[in-house]
All heavy atoms as a GROMACS GRO file, in nm:
protein
  397
    1MET      N    1   0.618   1.658  -3.144
    1MET     CA    2   0.657   1.662  -3.003
    1MET      C    3   0.636   1.802  -2.942
    1MET      O    4   0.588   1.813  -2.830
    1MET     CB    5   0.805   1.621  -2.994
    1MET     CG    6   0.857   1.615  -2.854
    1MET     SD    7   0.782   1.477  -2.767
    1MET     CE    8   0.847   1.499  -2.608
    2ILE      N    9   0.673   1.905  -3.017
    2ILE     CA   10   0.657   2.040  -2.965
    2ILE      C   11   0.509   2.075  -2.952
    2ILE      O   12   0.469   2.144  -2.858
    2ILE     CB   13   0.731   2.141  -3.056
    2ILE    CG1   14   0.881   2.117  -3.046
    2ILE    CG2   15   0.698   2.283  -3.017
    2ILE    CD1   16   0.963   2.203  -3.138
    3ARG      N   17   0.427   2.026  -3.044
    3ARG     CA   18   0.283   2.053  -3.038
    3ARG      C   19   0.223   1.994  -2.910
    3ARG      O   20   0.138   2.057  -2.846
    3ARG     CB   21   0.214   1.995  -3.161
    3ARG     CG   22   0.066   2.021  -3.164
    3ARG     CD   23   0.006   1.968  -3.293
    3ARG     NE   24  -0.138   1.963  -3.285
    3ARG     CZ   25  -0.218   2.052  -3.341
    3ARG    NH1   26  -0.167   2.152  -3.410
    3ARG    NH2   27  -0.348   2.041  -3.331
    4ILE      N   28   0.267   1.876  -2.872
    4ILE     CA   29   0.218   1.814  -2.749
    4ILE      C   30   0.261   1.895  -2.627
    4ILE      O   31   0.181   1.918  -2.535
    4ILE     CB   32   0.268   1.668  -2.738
    4ILE    CG1   33   0.204   1.584  -2.850
    4ILE    CG2   34   0.236   1.609  -2.603
    4ILE    CD1   35   0.262   1.444  -2.861
    5LEU      N   36   0.384   1.943  -2.627
    5LEU     CA   37   0.431   2.025  -2.515
    5LEU      C   38   0.353   2.156  -2.507
    5LEU      O   39   0.320   2.202  -2.398
    5LEU     CB   40   0.581   2.053  -2.529
    5LEU     CG   41   0.674   1.934  -2.506
    5LEU    CD1   42   0.817   1.974  -2.534
    5LEU    CD2   43   0.660   1.882  -2.365
    6ASP      N   44   0.324   2.216  -2.622
    6ASP     CA   45   0.244   2.340  -2.622
    6ASP      C   46   0.105   2.313  -2.567
    6ASP      O   47   0.052   2.393  -2.487
    6ASP     CB   48   0.233   2.395  -2.764
    6ASP     CG   49   0.361   2.455  -2.814
    6ASP    OD1   50   0.447   2.488  -2.731
    6ASP    OD2   51   0.374   2.470  -2.937
    7PHE      N   52   0.044   2.203  -2.609
    7PHE     CA   53  -0.089   2.169  -2.561
    7PHE      C   54  -0.089   2.144  -2.410
    7PHE      O   55  -0.176   2.194  -2.338
    7PHE     CB   56  -0.141   2.045  -2.634
    7PHE     CG   57  -0.277   2.002  -2.588
    7PHE    CD1   58  -0.390   2.070  -2.629
    7PHE    CD2   59  -0.291   1.895  -2.501
    7PHE    CE1   60  -0.515   2.031  -2.586
    7PHE    CE2   61  -0.416   1.856  -2.457
    7PHE     CZ   62  -0.528   1.924  -2.500
    8LEU      N   63   0.009   2.070  -2.362
    8LEU     CA   64   0.016   2.040  -2.218
    8LEU      C   65   0.043   2.167  -2.136
    8LEU      O   66  -0.016   2.185  -2.029
    8LEU     CB   67   0.123   1.936  -2.191
    8LEU     CG   68   0.090   1.794  -2.238
    8LEU    CD1   69   0.210   1.702  -2.217
    8LEU    CD2   70  -0.032   1.740  -2.167
    9ALA      N   71   0.129   2.255  -2.186
    9ALA     CA   72   0.157   2.380  -2.114
    9ALA      C   73   0.031   2.466  -2.106
    9ALA      O   74   0.001   2.523  -2.001
    9ALA     CB   75   0.270   2.456  -2.183
   10ALA      N   76  -0.043   2.475  -2.217
   10ALA     CA   77  -0.167   2.554  -2.216
   10ALA      C   78  -0.270   2.491  -2.123
   10ALA      O   79  -0.339   2.561  -2.048
   10ALA     CB   80  -0.223   2.564  -2.357
   11PHE      N   81  -0.282   2.359  -2.128
   11PHE     CA   82  -0.380   2.291  -2.043
   11PHE      C   83  -0.349   2.310  -1.895
   11PHE      O   84  -0.437   2.347  -1.817
   11PHE     CB   85  -0.384   2.142  -2.077
   11PHE     CG   86  -0.474   2.063  -1.987
   11PHE    CD1   87  -0.611   2.068  -2.005
   11PHE    CD2   88  -0.424   1.986  -1.884
   11PHE    CE1   89  -0.696   1.997  -1.922
   11PHE    CE2   90  -0.507   1.914  -1.801
   11PHE     CZ   91  -0.643   1.920  -1.820
   12PHE      N   92  -0.225   2.286  -1.856
   12PHE     CA   93  -0.190   2.300  -1.715
   12PHE      C   94  -0.191   2.445  -1.670
   12PHE      O   95  -0.224   2.475  -1.555
   12PHE     CB   96  -0.056   2.234  -1.686
   12PHE     CG   97  -0.063   2.084  -1.683
   12PHE    CD1   98   0.008   2.009  -1.775
   12PHE    CD2   99  -0.141   2.019  -1.591
   12PHE    CE1  100   0.000   1.871  -1.774
   12PHE    CE2  101  -0.151   1.881  -1.588
   12PHE     CZ  102  -0.079   1.807  -1.681
   13GLY      N  103  -0.158   2.537  -1.760
   13GLY     CA  104  -0.166   2.679  -1.727
   13GLY      C  105  -0.309   2.719  -1.696
   13GLY      O  106  -0.336   2.786  -1.597
   14LEU      N  107  -0.403   2.676  -1.780
   14LEU     CA  108  -0.544   2.708  -1.753
   14LEU      C  109  -0.595   2.633  -1.632
   14LEU      O  110  -0.675   2.686  -1.553
   14LEU     CB  111  -0.629   2.673  -1.876
   14LEU     CG  112  -0.618   2.768  -1.993
   14LEU    CD1  113  -0.695   2.714  -2.112
   14LEU    CD2  114  -0.670   2.905  -1.954
   15PHE      N  115  -0.550   2.511  -1.614
   15PHE     CA  116  -0.596   2.429  -1.502
   15PHE      C  117  -0.557   2.492  -1.368
   15PHE      O  118  -0.637   2.495  -1.275
   15PHE     CB  119  -0.539   2.288  -1.514
   15PHE     CG  120  -0.586   2.195  -1.406
   15PHE    CD1  121  -0.715   2.144  -1.408
   15PHE    CD2  122  -0.501   2.157  -1.303
   15PHE    CE1  123  -0.759   2.058  -1.309
   15PHE    CE2  124  -0.545   2.072  -1.203
   15PHE     CZ  125  -0.674   2.022  -1.206
   16PHE      N  126  -0.434   2.543  -1.360
   16PHE     CA  127  -0.388   2.599  -1.234
   16PHE      C  128  -0.425   2.746  -1.215
   16PHE      O  129  -0.429   2.795  -1.103
   16PHE     CB  130  -0.236   2.582  -1.220
   16PHE     CG  131  -0.194   2.440  -1.198
   16PHE    CD1  132  -0.116   2.374  -1.290
   16PHE    CD2  133  -0.236   2.371  -1.085
   16PHE    CE1  134  -0.078   2.242  -1.271
   16PHE    CE2  135  -0.200   2.239  -1.064
   16PHE     CZ  136  -0.121   2.175  -1.157
   17LEU      N  137  -0.454   2.817  -1.322
   17LEU     CA  138  -0.483   2.959  -1.311
   17LEU      C  139  -0.632   2.993  -1.320
   17LEU      O  140  -0.669   3.109  -1.308
   17LEU     CB  141  -0.407   3.037  -1.420
   17LEU     CG  142  -0.256   3.036  -1.406
   17LEU    CD1  143  -0.193   3.108  -1.523
   17LEU    CD2  144  -0.212   3.098  -1.275
   18TRP      N  145  -0.719   2.893  -1.336
   18TRP     CA  146  -0.861   2.923  -1.348
   18TRP      C  147  -0.918   2.989  -1.224
   18TRP      O  148  -1.007   3.073  -1.236
   18TRP     CB  149  -0.943   2.800  -1.389
   18TRP     CG  150  -0.963   2.697  -1.283
   18TRP    CD1  151  -0.888   2.588  -1.262
   18TRP    CD2  152  -1.066   2.694  -1.185
   18TRP    NE1  153  -0.937   2.516  -1.157
   18TRP    CE2  154  -1.046   2.579  -1.107
   18TRP    CE3  155  -1.173   2.777  -1.153
   18TRP    CZ2  156  -1.129   2.547  -1.001
   18TRP    CZ3  157  -1.255   2.744  -1.048
   18TRP    CH2  158  -1.234   2.630  -0.974
   19PRO      N  159  -0.871   2.959  -1.101
   19PRO     CA  160  -0.928   3.031  -0.985
   19PRO      C  161  -0.900   3.182  -0.992
   19PRO      O  162  -0.985   3.264  -0.955
   19PRO     CB  163  -0.859   2.969  -0.864
   19PRO     CG  164  -0.813   2.836  -0.911
   19PRO     CD  165  -0.781   2.853  -1.055
   20ILE      N  166  -0.783   3.219  -1.041
   20ILE     CA  167  -0.750   3.361  -1.055
   20ILE      C  168  -0.839   3.425  -1.161
   20ILE      O  169  -0.889   3.537  -1.143
   20ILE     CB  170  -0.601   3.378  -1.088
   20ILE    CG1  171  -0.517   3.328  -0.971
   20ILE    CG2  172  -0.568   3.523  -1.121
   20ILE    CD1  173  -0.369   3.320  -1.000
   21LEU      N  174  -0.862   3.355  -1.272
   21LEU     CA  175  -0.948   3.407  -1.377
   21LEU      C  176  -1.090   3.426  -1.327
   21LEU      O  177  -1.155   3.526  -1.357
   21LEU     CB  178  -0.945   3.314  -1.498
   21LEU     CG  179  -0.811   3.302  -1.571
   21LEU    CD1  180  -0.819   3.193  -1.678
   21LEU    CD2  181  -0.772   3.433  -1.632
   22VAL      N  182  -1.140   3.331  -1.250
   22VAL     CA  183  -1.275   3.342  -1.195
   22VAL      C  184  -1.283   3.459  -1.097
   22VAL      O  185  -1.382   3.534  -1.096
   22VAL     CB  186  -1.318   3.210  -1.127
   22VAL    CG1  187  -1.446   3.226  -1.049
   22VAL    CG2  188  -1.333   3.101  -1.231
   23ALA      N  189  -1.180   3.479  -1.016
   23ALA     CA  190  -1.179   3.590  -0.922
   23ALA      C  191  -1.180   3.724  -0.996
   23ALA      O  192  -1.250   3.817  -0.955
   23ALA     CB  193  -1.056   3.581  -0.832
   24VAL      N  194  -1.106   3.734  -1.105
   24VAL     CA  195  -1.105   3.859  -1.183
   24VAL      C  196  -1.242   3.885  -1.244
   24VAL      O  197  -1.290   4.000  -1.245
   24VAL     CB  198  -0.995   3.852  -1.292
   24VAL    CG1  199  -1.010   3.964  -1.392
   24VAL    CG2  200  -0.858   3.855  -1.228
   25VAL      N  201  -1.310   3.782  -1.291
   25VAL     CA  202  -1.444   3.799  -1.347
   25VAL      C  203  -1.541   3.844  -1.239
   25VAL      O  204  -1.625   3.933  -1.261
   25VAL     CB  205  -1.492   3.668  -1.414
   25VAL    CG1  206  -1.640   3.673  -1.445
   25VAL    CG2  207  -1.414   3.642  -1.541
   26ILE      N  208  -1.532   3.788  -1.120
   26ILE     CA  209  -1.622   3.825  -1.011
   26ILE      C  210  -1.597   3.969  -0.967
   26ILE      O  211  -1.691   4.044  -0.944
   26ILE     CB  212  -1.608   3.726  -0.893
   26ILE    CG1  213  -1.665   3.590  -0.935
   26ILE    CG2  214  -1.677   3.778  -0.769
   26ILE    CD1  215  -1.641   3.480  -0.835
   27VAL      N  216  -1.470   4.008  -0.958
   27VAL     CA  217  -1.438   4.146  -0.922
   27VAL      C  218  -1.492   4.242  -1.028
   27VAL      O  219  -1.551   4.346  -0.996
   27VAL     CB  220  -1.286   4.164  -0.904
   27VAL    CG1  221  -1.248   4.311  -0.898
   27VAL    CG2  222  -1.240   4.093  -0.778
   28GLY      N  223  -1.476   4.208  -1.155
   28GLY     CA  224  -1.530   4.291  -1.262
   28GLY      C  225  -1.680   4.298  -1.257
   28GLY      O  226  -1.740   4.402  -1.288
   29LEU      N  227  -1.745   4.188  -1.220
   29LEU     CA  228  -1.891   4.186  -1.212
   29LEU      C  229  -1.941   4.279  -1.102
   29LEU      O  230  -2.036   4.356  -1.123
   29LEU     CB  231  -1.938   4.043  -1.186
   29LEU     CG  232  -2.087   4.018  -1.186
   29LEU    CD1  233  -2.143   4.043  -1.325
   29LEU    CD2  234  -2.116   3.876  -1.144
   30PHE      N  235  -1.878   4.278  -0.986
   30PHE     CA  236  -1.921   4.365  -0.876
   30PHE      C  237  -1.878   4.510  -0.897
   30PHE      O  238  -1.944   4.602  -0.850
   30PHE     CB  239  -1.867   4.314  -0.743
   30PHE     CG  240  -1.940   4.193  -0.692
   30PHE    CD1  241  -1.874   4.075  -0.670
   30PHE    CD2  242  -2.077   4.197  -0.669
   30PHE    CE1  243  -1.941   3.962  -0.624
   30PHE    CE2  244  -2.145   4.087  -0.624
   30PHE     CZ  245  -2.077   3.969  -0.601
   31ASP      N  246  -1.768   4.530  -0.966
   31ASP     CA  247  -1.716   4.666  -0.983
   31ASP      C  248  -1.794   4.744  -1.088
   31ASP      O  249  -1.832   4.860  -1.065
   31ASP     CB  250  -1.569   4.659  -1.023
   31ASP     CG  251  -1.504   4.795  -1.027
   31ASP    OD1  252  -1.538   4.879  -0.943
   31ASP    OD2  253  -1.417   4.816  -1.113
   32THR      N  254  -1.822   4.684  -1.203
   32THR     CA  255  -1.887   4.757  -1.312
   32THR      C  256  -2.024   4.704  -1.348
   32THR      O  257  -2.092   4.762  -1.432
   32THR     CB  258  -1.799   4.752  -1.438
   32THR    OG1  259  -1.784   4.617  -1.479
   32THR    CG2  260  -1.664   4.814  -1.414
   33GLY      N  261  -2.065   4.592  -1.291
   33GLY     CA  262  -2.194   4.533  -1.326
   33GLY      C  263  -2.186   4.435  -1.440
   33GLY      O  264  -2.284   4.371  -1.473
   34SER      N  265  -2.070   4.427  -1.504
   34SER     CA  266  -2.051   4.334  -1.614
   34SER      C  267  -1.904   4.294  -1.618
   34SER      O  268  -1.817   4.380  -1.601
   34SER     CB  269  -2.090   4.401  -1.747
   34SER     OG  270  -2.055   4.318  -1.854
   35PRO      N  271  -1.875   4.166  -1.639
   35PRO     CA  272  -1.734   4.126  -1.645
   35PRO      C  273  -1.665   4.172  -1.773
   35PRO      O  274  -1.545   4.168  -1.783
   35PRO     CB  275  -1.739   3.974  -1.637
   35PRO     CG  276  -1.874   3.938  -1.686
   35PRO     CD  277  -1.963   4.051  -1.646
   36ILE      N  278  -1.744   4.220  -1.872
   36ILE     CA  279  -1.689   4.268  -1.998
   36ILE      C  280  -1.694   4.419  -1.998
   36ILE      O  281  -1.796   4.479  -1.967
   36ILE     CB  282  -1.769   4.210  -2.116
   36ILE    CG1  283  -1.763   4.058  -2.114
   36ILE    CG2  284  -1.718   4.265  -2.248
   36ILE    CD1  285  -1.854   3.993  -2.214
   37PHE      N  286  -1.584   4.481  -2.034
   37PHE     CA  287  -1.576   4.627  -2.036
   37PHE      C  288  -1.654   4.678  -2.155
   37PHE      O  289  -1.628   4.643  -2.270
   37PHE     CB  290  -1.431   4.673  -2.045
   37PHE     CG  291  -1.416   4.822  -2.052
   37PHE    CD1  292  -1.440   4.900  -1.942
   37PHE    CD2  293  -1.379   4.883  -2.171
   37PHE    CE1  294  -1.427   5.037  -1.948
   37PHE    CE2  295  -1.365   5.020  -2.179
   37PHE     CZ  296  -1.389   5.097  -2.067
   38ILE      N  297  -1.752   4.764  -2.130
   38ILE     CA  298  -1.833   4.825  -2.236
   38ILE      C  299  -1.823   4.976  -2.220
   38ILE      O  300  -1.843   5.029  -2.110
   38ILE     CB  301  -1.980   4.779  -2.227
   38ILE    CG1  302  -1.987   4.628  -2.246
   38ILE    CG2  303  -2.064   4.850  -2.330
   38ILE    CD1  304  -2.125   4.571  -2.223
   39GLN      N  305  -1.794   5.043  -2.329
   39GLN     CA  306  -1.774   5.187  -2.325
   39GLN      C  307  -1.868   5.253  -2.425
   39GLN      O  308  -1.881   5.210  -2.539
   39GLN     CB  309  -1.630   5.219  -2.361
   39GLN     CG  310  -1.597   5.365  -2.363
   39GLN     CD  311  -1.453   5.388  -2.404
   39GLN    OE1  312  -1.386   5.299  -2.452
   39GLN    NE2  313  -1.406   5.509  -2.383
   40GLU      N  314  -1.933   5.359  -2.383
   40GLU     CA  315  -2.016   5.437  -2.474
   40GLU      C  316  -1.930   5.547  -2.532
   40GLU      O  317  -1.873   5.629  -2.460
   40GLU     CB  318  -2.135   5.497  -2.399
   40GLU     CG  319  -2.232   5.568  -2.489
   40GLU     CD  320  -2.356   5.610  -2.415
   40GLU    OE1  321  -2.419   5.524  -2.352
   40GLU    OE2  322  -2.387   5.730  -2.419
   41ARG      N  323  -1.917   5.548  -2.664
   41ARG     CA  324  -1.830   5.643  -2.730
   41ARG      C  325  -1.912   5.758  -2.788
   41ARG      O  326  -2.026   5.740  -2.827
   41ARG     CB  327  -1.751   5.573  -2.839
   41ARG     CG  328  -1.670   5.460  -2.776
   41ARG     CD  329  -1.570   5.404  -2.866
   41ARG     NE  330  -1.480   5.508  -2.913
   41ARG     CZ  331  -1.384   5.483  -2.998
   41ARG    NH1  332  -1.366   5.361  -3.043
   41ARG    NH2  333  -1.305   5.578  -3.041
   42VAL      N  334  -1.851   5.875  -2.794
   42VAL     CA  335  -1.918   5.994  -2.843
   42VAL      C  336  -1.862   6.029  -2.980
   42VAL      O  337  -1.742   6.033  -3.001
   42VAL     CB  338  -1.897   6.112  -2.745
   42VAL    CG1  339  -1.965   6.236  -2.795
   42VAL    CG2  340  -1.950   6.074  -2.608
   43GLY      N  341  -1.953   6.054  -3.073
   43GLY     CA  342  -1.913   6.089  -3.208
   43GLY      C  343  -1.946   6.233  -3.242
   43GLY      O  344  -1.948   6.321  -3.154
   44ARG      N  345  -1.978   6.256  -3.368
   44ARG     CA  346  -2.009   6.389  -3.415
   44ARG      C  347  -2.135   6.442  -3.348
   44ARG      O  348  -2.230   6.370  -3.325
   44ARG     CB  349  -2.030   6.385  -3.566
   44ARG     CG  350  -2.052   6.523  -3.627
   44ARG     CD  351  -2.075   6.515  -3.774
   44ARG     NE  352  -1.956   6.467  -3.840
   44ARG     CZ  353  -1.949   6.433  -3.966
   44ARG    NH1  354  -2.057   6.438  -4.042
   44ARG    NH2  355  -1.836   6.391  -4.018
   45ASN      N  356  -2.136   6.569  -3.316
   45ASN     CA  357  -2.248   6.637  -3.249
   45ASN      C  358  -2.281   6.572  -3.114
   45ASN      O  359  -2.395   6.573  -3.070
   45ASN     CB  360  -2.372   6.640  -3.338
   45ASN     CG  361  -2.348   6.718  -3.466
   45ASN    OD1  362  -2.272   6.815  -3.465
   45ASN    ND2  363  -2.410   6.675  -3.574
   46LYS      N  364  -2.184   6.515  -3.052
   46LYS     CA  365  -2.195   6.452  -2.920
   46LYS      C  366  -2.302   6.343  -2.915
   46LYS      O  367  -2.368   6.324  -2.814
   46LYS     CB  368  -2.220   6.558  -2.813
   46LYS     CG  369  -2.107   6.655  -2.798
   46LYS     CD  370  -2.129   6.751  -2.686
   46LYS     CE  371  -2.013   6.848  -2.676
   46LYS     NZ  372  -2.029   6.943  -2.570
   47LYS      N  373  -2.318   6.271  -3.025
   47LYS     CA  374  -2.410   6.158  -3.028
   47LYS      C  375  -2.334   6.030  -2.995
   47LYS      O  376  -2.224   6.008  -3.046
   47LYS     CB  377  -2.474   6.143  -3.167
   47LYS     CG  378  -2.576   6.248  -3.199
   47LYS     CD  379  -2.643   6.216  -3.330
   47LYS     CE  380  -2.752   6.315  -3.362
   47LYS     NZ  381  -2.816   6.283  -3.491
   48ALA      N  382  -2.395   5.950  -2.911
   48ALA     CA  383  -2.332   5.824  -2.874
   48ALA      C  384  -2.351   5.721  -2.986
   48ALA      O  385  -2.452   5.720  -3.053
   48ALA     CB  386  -2.393   5.770  -2.746
   49PHE      N  387  -2.249   5.639  -3.005
   49PHE     CA  388  -2.262   5.531  -3.101
   49PHE      C  389  -2.194   5.407  -3.050
   49PHE      O  390  -2.122   5.409  -2.955
   49PHE     CB  391  -2.205   5.569  -3.239
   49PHE     CG  392  -2.058   5.586  -3.244
   49PHE    CD1  393  -1.976   5.481  -3.284
   49PHE    CD2  394  -2.000   5.706  -3.210
   49PHE    CE1  395  -1.840   5.498  -3.291
   49PHE    CE2  396  -1.863   5.724  -3.217
   49PHE     CZ  397  -1.783   5.619  -3.257
   0.00000   0.00000   0.00000
């Protein structure tokens, strides 16, 4: 019974919140050029890896 409630809560949460998730992806796309945050890190002797 609890598993069904968990599944329904997750389903309806995603169903009602997907417009917000899409808006965040679009804002990230226009802000950084990619919806995924990518960082270039500097290591020894200032070489990127």
